SEZA-366896 format. One line per field, with one value per residue (C-alpha): residue number from 0; residue in one letter; x, y, z. Coordinates in steps of 0.1 Angstrom, whole numbers, plus 5000, padded with zeros to 4 digits. Layout:
BEGIN
seq: (NUM|...)
type: (A|...)
u: (X|...)
v: (Y|...)
w: (Z|...)
***
This chain:
BEGIN
seq: (0|1|2|3|4|5|6|7|8|9|10|11|12|13|14|15|16|17|18|19|20|21|22|23|24|25|26|27|28|29|30|31|32|33|34|35|36|37|38|39|40|41|42|43|44|45|46|47|48|49|50|51|52|53|54|55|56|57|58|59|60|61|62|63|64|65|66|67|68|69|70|71|72|73|74|75|76|77|78|79|80|81|82|83|84|85|86|87|88|89|90|91|92|93|94|95|96|97|98|99|100|101|102|103|104|105|106|107|108|109|110|111|112|113|114|115|116|117|118|119|120|121|122|123|124|125|126|127|128|129|130|131|132|133|134|135|136|137|138|139|140|141|142|143|144|145|146|147|148|149|150|151|152|153|154|155|156|157|158|159|160|161|162|163|164|165|166|167|168|169|170|171|172|173|174|175|176|177|178|179|180|181|182|183|184|185|186|187|188|189|190|191|192|193|194|195|196|197|198|199|200|201|202|203|204|205|206|207|208|209|210|211|212|213|214|215|216|217|218|219|220|221|222|223|224|225|226|227|228|229|230|231|232|233|234|235|236|237|238|239|240|241|242|243|244|245|246|247|248|249|250|251|252|253|254|255|256|257|258|259|260|261|262|263|264|265|266|267|268|269|270|271|272|273|274|275|276|277|278|279|280|281|282|283|284|285|286|287|288|289|290|291|292|293|294|295|296|297|298|299|300|301|302|303|304|305|306|307|308|309|310|311|312|313|314|315|316|317|318|319|320|321|322|323|324|325|326|327|328|329|330|331|332|333|334|335|336|337|338|339|340|341|342|343|344|345|346|347|348|349|350|351|352|353|354|355|356|357|358|359|360|361|362|363|364|365|366|367|368|369|370|371|372|373|374|375|376|377|378|379|380|381|382|383|384|385|386|387|388|389|390|391|392|393|394|395|396|397|398|399|400|401|402|403|404|405|406|407|408|409|410|411|412|413|414|415|416|417|418|419|420|421|422|423|424|425|426|427|428|429|430|431|432|433|434|435|436|437|438|439|440|441|442|443|444|445|446|447|448|449|450|451|452|453|454|455|456|457|458|459|460|461|462|463|464|465)
type: (M|H|K|M|I|R|T|S|A|Y|S|L|I|L|V|I|A|S|L|L|F|A|C|S|S|G|K|N|D|Q|E|Q|E|T|N|N|I|N|V|D|R|P|E|Q|T|E|I|K|M|V|G|Q|W|L|G|Q|A|D|R|E|K|F|I|R|E|F|V|R|E|Y|N|F|L|N|Q|D|Q|K|V|T|M|V|F|P|E|D|L|V|G|N|D|R|G|G|Q|K|L|D|Q|W|T|A|Q|Q|I|Q|S|N|Q|S|E|Y|D|L|L|M|I|N|N|V|E|N|I|I|P|D|D|P|D|W|A|S|T|Y|L|V|D|F|S|Q|I|E|G|F|T|E|N|T|V|D|G|V|V|E|R|Y|K|E|R|W|S|G|I|A|P|G|P|F|I|E|G|Y|Y|Y|A|L|W|C|N|Q|N|V|A|Q|K|L|G|I|E|V|K|Q|T|G|M|T|F|E|D|F|K|G|Y|L|K|A|M|H|Q|Y|N|Q|S|Q|P|E|E|E|K|I|Y|G|I|L|E|A|G|D|W|S|T|L|I|D|L|F|N|Q|L|F|L|S|N|L|K|S|N|E|H|Y|H|N|E|Y|I|S|E|S|K|L|E|A|W|H|Q|T|L|K|Q|L|E|Q|L|A|P|Y|N|T|L|P|P|D|W|Q|S|K|V|W|N|D|I|F|S|D|M|L|N|D|R|Y|L|F|F|S|N|A|T|W|M|Y|N|F|W|Q|S|A|D|R|E|K|L|R|K|M|M|P|A|E|Y|P|V|T|R|P|V|D|Y|Y|I|G|G|Y|Q|V|M|W|V|V|P|K|N|A|K|N|P|D|A|A|V|D|F|L|M|A|M|N|Q|P|K|V|A|D|K|W|M|R|Y|A|K|S|P|T|G|I|K|A|E|L|A|S|S|S|M|G|G|D|Q|F|E|N|F|I|N|A|I|D|E|K|Y|G|E|N|K|I|T|L|S|G|N|S|Q|Y|I|F|D|H|E|R|R|F|S|N|N|Y|G|H|E|V|M|T|G|K|I|T|A|D|E|A|M|K|K|I|R|A|G|F|K|N|Q|N|V|K|I|V|R|E)
u: (5396|5400|5423|5447|5442|5447|5476|5497|5492|5503|5533|5543|5541|5564|5588|5588|5588|5619|5639|5634|5648|5673|5683|5681|5704|5723|5723|5730|5759|5778|5773|5794|5818|5823|5828|5852|5874|5869|5888|5911|5922|5962|5970|5971|5998|5995|6009|6006|6009|6010|5994|5999|5972|5946|5920|5937|5910|5919|5956|5935|5914|5948|5961|5929|5917|5955|5953|5920|5932|5960|5940|5912|5944|5963|5945|5973|5981|5964|5972|5955|5963|5968|5971|6000|5969|5959|5992|6004|5978|5976|6011|6020|6052|6059|6089|6061|6063|6096|6110|6082|6091|6132|6122|6104|6135|6157|6138|6139|6114|6089|6060|6052|6057|6055|6066|6059|6088|6071|6109|6125|6161|6172|6149|6182|6197|6235|6230|6240|6242|6206|6188|6215|6216|6180|6158|6155|6175|6147|6183|6190|6155|6153|6126|6123|6149|6135|6104|6116|6123|6155|6182|6164|6181|6210|6207|6187|6209|6233|6210|6198|6234|6234|6206|6167|6145|6116|6090|6096|6058|6050|6068|6059|6065|6070|6042|6034|5998|5975|5932|5921|5888|5908|5934|5899|5887|5919|5922|5951|5961|5987|6012|6013|6046|6075|6066|6096|6101|6091|6051|6058|6059|6028|6008|6013|6016|5977|5964|5977|5963|5929|5929|5933|5898|5887|5876|5895|5870|5875|5910|5933|5966|5991|6006|5991|6017|6022|6050|6049|6061|6071|6067|6076|6114|6107|6101|6125|6152|6142|6142|6181|6187|6182|6203|6235|6262|6260|6234|6267|6276|6241|6255|6290|6293|6304|6298|6309|6311|6288|6261|6263|6257|6235|6215|6217|6202|6177|6170|6168|6141|6116|6129|6108|6076|6080|6049|6024|6020|6020|6019|5992|6002|5996|6016|6039|6015|5996|5992|5998|5972|5949|5948|5958|5923|5915|5936|5901|5879|5892|5916|5947|5966|5992|6005|6037|6039|6038|6015|6003|5977|5956|5945|5945|5920|5907|5891|5881|5864|5860|5839|5863|5893|5885|5900|5933|5965|5995|6022|6054|6083|6094|6127|6152|6167|6154|6172|6181|6169|6135|6123|6112|6115|6104|6095|6096|6069|6073|6102|6103|6126|6149|6136|6105|6077|6067|6099|6095|6053|6058|6088|6064|6031|6060|6070|6035|6032|6061|6043|6034|5995|5995|6019|5990|5968|5985|5989|5951|5942|5968|5979|6011|6043|6057|6094|6074|6071|6042|6025|6011|6037|6027|6019|5991|5979|5965|5932|5930|5953|5969|5981|5993|6015|6037|6034|6051|6081|6087|6090|6114|6132|6133|6154|6166|6153|6162|6153|6152|6160|6191|6222|6204|6220|6197|6207|6240|6245|6236|6248|6233|6198|6182|6199|6182|6182|6161|6139|6109|6121|6124|6098|6079|6098|6110|6148|6167|6187|6220|6208|6201|6231|6255|6239|6243|6282|6285|6271|6294|6324|6315|6310|6343|6331|6355|6337|6354|6358|6342)
v: (1050|1073|1052|1052|1091|1090|1069|1083|1120|1109|1083|1125|1149|1115|1122|1156|1158|1134|1160|1185|1166|1160|1195|1206|1183|1189|1227|1222|1201|1222|1251|1226|1219|1254|1264|1232|1249|1277|1271|1250|1265|1282|1317|1325|1343|1374|1375|1414|1415|1440|1430|1435|1434|1453|1461|1437|1416|1373|1381|1401|1370|1351|1368|1370|1331|1323|1344|1330|1290|1294|1313|1280|1253|1273|1278|1287|1315|1346|1364|1398|1419|1456|1466|1495|1518|1518|1527|1558|1559|1546|1555|1531|1539|1564|1561|1565|1528|1526|1550|1535|1500|1509|1526|1495|1476|1498|1505|1489|1461|1461|1470|1441|1407|1401|1439|1443|1454|1442|1432|1467|1463|1500|1498|1517|1532|1538|1504|1477|1452|1459|1429|1403|1431|1433|1403|1366|1341|1320|1301|1291|1272|1232|1230|1265|1256|1226|1241|1267|1267|1253|1280|1307|1311|1314|1343|1366|1362|1388|1410|1410|1407|1371|1363|1345|1372|1350|1329|1342|1338|1365|1357|1377|1377|1413|1411|1433|1430|1435|1446|1418|1436|1462|1441|1424|1460|1465|1436|1422|1390|1395|1367|1355|1340|1345|1380|1397|1437|1436|1420|1446|1474|1457|1463|1498|1502|1488|1510|1537|1531|1526|1556|1580|1569|1579|1609|1623|1605|1569|1568|1542|1546|1519|1518|1534|1549|1565|1599|1583|1550|1540|1505|1510|1507|1469|1464|1485|1468|1430|1447|1455|1426|1408|1430|1426|1404|1382|1375|1374|1412|1423|1409|1424|1455|1482|1505|1485|1495|1462|1476|1515|1495|1471|1504|1523|1497|1496|1532|1527|1504|1525|1555|1531|1535|1575|1583|1557|1580|1555|1570|1602|1636|1635|1604|1621|1641|1609|1591|1557|1551|1567|1553|1512|1503|1526|1494|1480|1504|1497|1530|1514|1481|1472|1482|1470|1454|1423|1393|1410|1434|1402|1412|1449|1445|1419|1444|1467|1450|1412|1407|1433|1417|1386|1406|1410|1388|1388|1381|1377|1411|1412|1405|1408|1371|1347|1354|1328|1356|1373|1398|1382|1369|1365|1390|1384|1406|1400|1397|1387|1415|1403|1429|1410|1406|1370|1362|1321|1322|1349|1322|1296|1315|1325|1279|1275|1295|1282|1249|1241|1237|1272|1276|1262|1281|1316|1303|1298|1333|1354|1338|1346|1327|1317|1310|1287|1250|1243|1207|1209|1209|1243|1219|1208|1246|1264|1269|1302|1335|1342|1308|1295|1328|1318|1280|1293|1321|1286|1263|1286|1301|1285|1304|1325|1356|1391|1413|1449|1457|1456|1445|1437|1459|1483|1487|1511|1493|1492|1527|1544|1525|1556|1576|1589|1569|1588|1556|1576|1604|1585|1565|1598|1616|1641|1633|1608|1574|1592|1623|1608|1584|1611|1629|1595|1592|1632|1624|1596|1612|1643|1617|1602|1566|1546|1528|1490|1474|1439)
w: (3665|3689|3711|3688|3682|3720|3721|3688|3712|3740|3726|3707|3741|3756|3729|3731|3765|3763|3736|3762|3790|3771|3755|3791|3801|3772|3783|3817|3806|3776|3806|3831|3803|3798|3828|3834|3800|3816|3849|3833|3809|3811|3815|3776|3762|3744|3707|3699|3661|3632|3606|3566|3533|3550|3521|3496|3493|3496|3513|3540|3540|3541|3576|3592|3587|3597|3629|3636|3633|3652|3682|3681|3676|3701|3732|3757|3733|3715|3688|3685|3653|3644|3612|3599|3585|3627|3643|3614|3589|3550|3543|3517|3505|3530|3560|3588|3596|3594|3616|3644|3636|3643|3674|3684|3685|3695|3726|3762|3746|3719|3719|3695|3699|3655|3640|3598|3572|3543|3531|3538|3546|3560|3586|3605|3571|3591|3610|3579|3609|3624|3611|3628|3665|3670|3652|3656|3630|3617|3599|3631|3645|3640|3606|3591|3562|3556|3545|3529|3488|3481|3481|3495|3529|3518|3487|3507|3537|3527|3523|3560|3578|3573|3590|3580|3598|3593|3568|3532|3527|3497|3468|3431|3397|3375|3346|3320|3331|3299|3294|3276|3266|3249|3235|3220|3207|3190|3168|3185|3209|3231|3243|3278|3277|3245|3240|3215|3212|3178|3186|3220|3193|3171|3199|3205|3166|3165|3194|3178|3146|3165|3184|3150|3141|3180|3197|3225|3248|3238|3229|3245|3260|3261|3293|3324|3351|3377|3387|3423|3416|3382|3377|3339|3349|3355|3322|3310|3331|3315|3278|3288|3305|3271|3248|3271|3256|3284|3313|3339|3325|3349|3381|3376|3407|3384|3358|3323|3282|3279|3305|3283|3251|3262|3276|3243|3224|3247|3242|3205|3211|3236|3206|3182|3207|3204|3176|3192|3223|3247|3277|3282|3290|3324|3335|3359|3384|3386|3424|3417|3449|3434|3396|3398|3398|3363|3347|3349|3331|3297|3285|3293|3271|3296|3331|3348|3381|3399|3405|3437|3416|3415|3456|3450|3415|3434|3464|3433|3417|3412|3378|3361|3373|3346|3321|3337|3322|3332|3309|3303|3294|3264|3250|3225|3231|3259|3286|3326|3340|3354|3377|3408|3447|3477|3504|3542|3559|3599|3622|3661|3678|3702|3730|3721|3754|3744|3717|3717|3710|3683|3670|3671|3650|3624|3625|3619|3589|3576|3564|3531|3537|3546|3512|3492|3503|3499|3465|3466|3477|3462|3425|3436|3446|3480|3495|3514|3502|3491|3495|3460|3427|3407|3376|3391|3396|3364|3353|3351|3333|3371|3377|3345|3344|3378|3365|3330|3348|3368|3348|3323|3353|3378|3409|3387|3398|3401|3428|3422|3460|3484|3466|3435|3407|3385|3348|3361|3397|3433|3440|3409|3404|3408|3385|3358|3328|3306|3296|3297|3285|3248|3249|3248|3223|3244|3237|3210|3226|3219|3232|3267|3262|3259|3290|3310|3301|3309|3345|3349|3341|3365|3390|3381|3382|3361|3331|3327|3296|3289)
***
């Protein structure tokens, strides 16, 4: 018995010794292998990149993971990323980054090989051909167009002086976001698709009736809106489109009686909402960046903004995000177009130190597997062809919305920037259309139209009859 114990103990010691030797040998081999890697590794090419989506939850995670994986798979290159906030501070909606970017591309050599432009088409405002002059044209690179959603490259080229300056990684659809907790409190069920104006008016009427029996601190407001970024205008625009005699009139590059009549009808509809106190009295003093998370606090029924809000709210409160639902904008009649599009985030300046390496990086992004990951992380569309069909997504209210818009409108998207028209036309896209004033009861629809027509007359704008 004792002999057996001694033998077993001895055998155990041999096993432990063998393991220790193996570990030691393995460690030495590993150290030798590491040394060999360090010795044999080719000189790394640094790709300096200005990042995007800092503080936006899974979108930030997306770009950080992509950079990390790219560096791992391409040992001869090293992407180093800084965010715009590190360069110009928190200037969301400002022009500091645009001005800095303009300086970079016009210098002898850009400090960064990958510049973030966030789809801004007028980096150099007085030069309409700045993109083709200063940026690499990806439409000339083999494989780029094939991995981009059909028709996108050609459709967007005119906005970039005839080139495709980079992958269309970020897609978006605008939506009438609904807080479903608030809807339940009001006793209504908001349609995610197929909403008419009468449906929309009925929801706001229910809110107004609910407020009659509530103390001030418990009252619900219909729509969250900020004075520095009016996103409600997108709802106005979709409603206006549905009031036109012909969808095609929307794209005419002139002011017409058809457009004015359709806008008058839209204002008449907004006038019907005035009695319901849809907007809080102080909405014009609100700053978007300070209030977007208020939608999660059960004080507002609707918010007009794009699918990127998923990640903004995700960064604020993932649990409360679950009650948010993107819904299709209300219309008077069904239409063929919807507000949405695709955005170029990164470009390669021709004066970059390592332009070829930067192009390789963006071409690695312009791949189906990356598109699939983007849709999972951002709950938004992308201009890069995905490996999985959109119909294979679904399962929550965010993906269902994307699928529904895709199936209903296809690629008939209206991008409200650049050369697209905006209620009147491109040159007057920021003209006062009096939508907010009519909705809040400060002015009637008829009075607003008199002001609009008088303004065009004073500007000597010709109004085409059609």
